[in-house]
Phi, psi and omega in degrees: 000150176078021186220165172260108182256140175245122179261120188240171178146170177287168179301134176085008179284343177116006186304302181299316176306313174296312187282316177274305182289331183255283189308297193294314185290321177292319173298318180305313182294314188291321188272331184246327185081002186282335187302328177306328174288343186264353188293334176295341178277350179105353180283080171271152180285132177288149181304133175203162183265316179215150178233109187247145173102349185301328177302338184270356181253143171263335186199152174242129188234119180268114179256091182260184178263016173299151180296154175287340182191149187267353179230170179290350170303325175281147187206170179297325183281336177275329176302323181267002179069023181272346182292338180296320179296311181300319176296322178297322181294317179298324178286339180280349185289150180307315181296324178297316183294315180301323182269001187049046172281142176246164175311328178297329176307322181280004184260137176264014178254357179228152180298144178143278181258356185278158169296121189274348177285333170250004183059034177074016173287324186085358179214165169233131183274127182256119183283126174249153188283310194239355175231186183285151182293152176266143173246111186244146181305144176294135183294323185281315181260358177052041172084000181281348176070341180237154176305152177294331179300318181296332182275003175284331180286127187229139169244126180055033174087008184227136179280176187295328178290316185295325180293323179287337178282351186281148167285165180299317178308302182297319172303326178295323180281334183282337180239067190291340190252005182265091193294307176304310175300310178305324179293315189289317177295327175296318178304320184293314179301320185286345168264016174082027183242026184295351187271337182290151179273146179303321177264016184297130178310138177302325186292351183258006176271145174287168176303319179298313176300316179297320180298319180292321175299320178296324173293329173297315179297326177299316179302321183287323177288328184293337172290338182257342181259147178257353176290166181255129178246156171245119185261126181253125182227135185249101180053054182298343181265007182298131180070008181273152174293157180299324178294322177289327174298315168312303181303321186293318177301320182290326172293311174305317177297328183288331176293317183295317178300329178281000170104009182268177183233137178236127172243118181247139156280109193218141179258330188296117179296331181294321175296313181297325181290340179264359179292154176277336187213139182233123166251113180259127179255168180146220001290335179237198185248168181065230182293340181271007181249196178082010179241152187274116182270315180208156180206138177149196173293156185310316182294330178285327173294322181297335180274351180275118179291339178278349186269114176301319179303307183300333180290320183268344176280329180307308181304318182298320173296326186273348184299143180299134178289159171274185185263010180271105183288139168283172188289348185255004177098355173278177186254131174272151173276169183303335176276345174116353174281166173235133187282346178260146183293138181299152188273009185286139177293138181256142181252000000 
């Protein structure tokens, strides 16, 4: 607890079974009792003998790559609840007060200021018989989602549609004095998603982007909640550039430093080398997997000859460090890993 743990092993070694079917579902059932209602869907708790330490946790959170929304109505700014602040800013303008507009007027999810022909969707769905349904721009609002009168209201020269078209990076510069909004957007920027547009439809986000948006929302929530959580993530580094991986590891560090616990299913050796604890399963996949091969700090796992992960981890840990220090004073290698164990206290 209070650490970053990487669960490793070859494909089919039992990582997902251990982390998802046993650990996550057992904790969910123990902490909330909700899991029993899901068993009819086939989500059964995997077999285990004992579960220790659950009393030190308040919640378990699965941060997966499932979409943040199933329709184009969902977008990053609404998911992290930052759109509430933007709508408040528009409602506080002189013109909005004169017209008696409320923050709800600037929402495309409720009646009032939205285009009623498309109900704020900005598109109309055309059902097709033998191919995927088509989404065509609304003829009345031309995809802008709001009534023309609502678009008369501007903040710093932009209407709500133009603000939603800003990227996260642009929005941070556009709202320099809005601390609450800026903090929320900053967390999205820190997980490497500064290029996303605020109103970008959730259906256009990749699985990795959706997962990082969820991590950003958890970071925002962690500043408001006093409870201790265990976060479960499945290969959050998949498809990321090396620089984005560095950013993500720093973000995960902040969750741990705030008193939370992070458990990753991970293959990326740089991330495994930075973990506080490694649980290596295997030694092979399928019938040859499902056993604990090694467990301990990265350098301890690297010393286990039977561990495939340790075999590839050892040269990385032995590599001569570069001159770039980590935040705890150790030195990182050129790839971003550190041969020294991080200085954070382990529990």
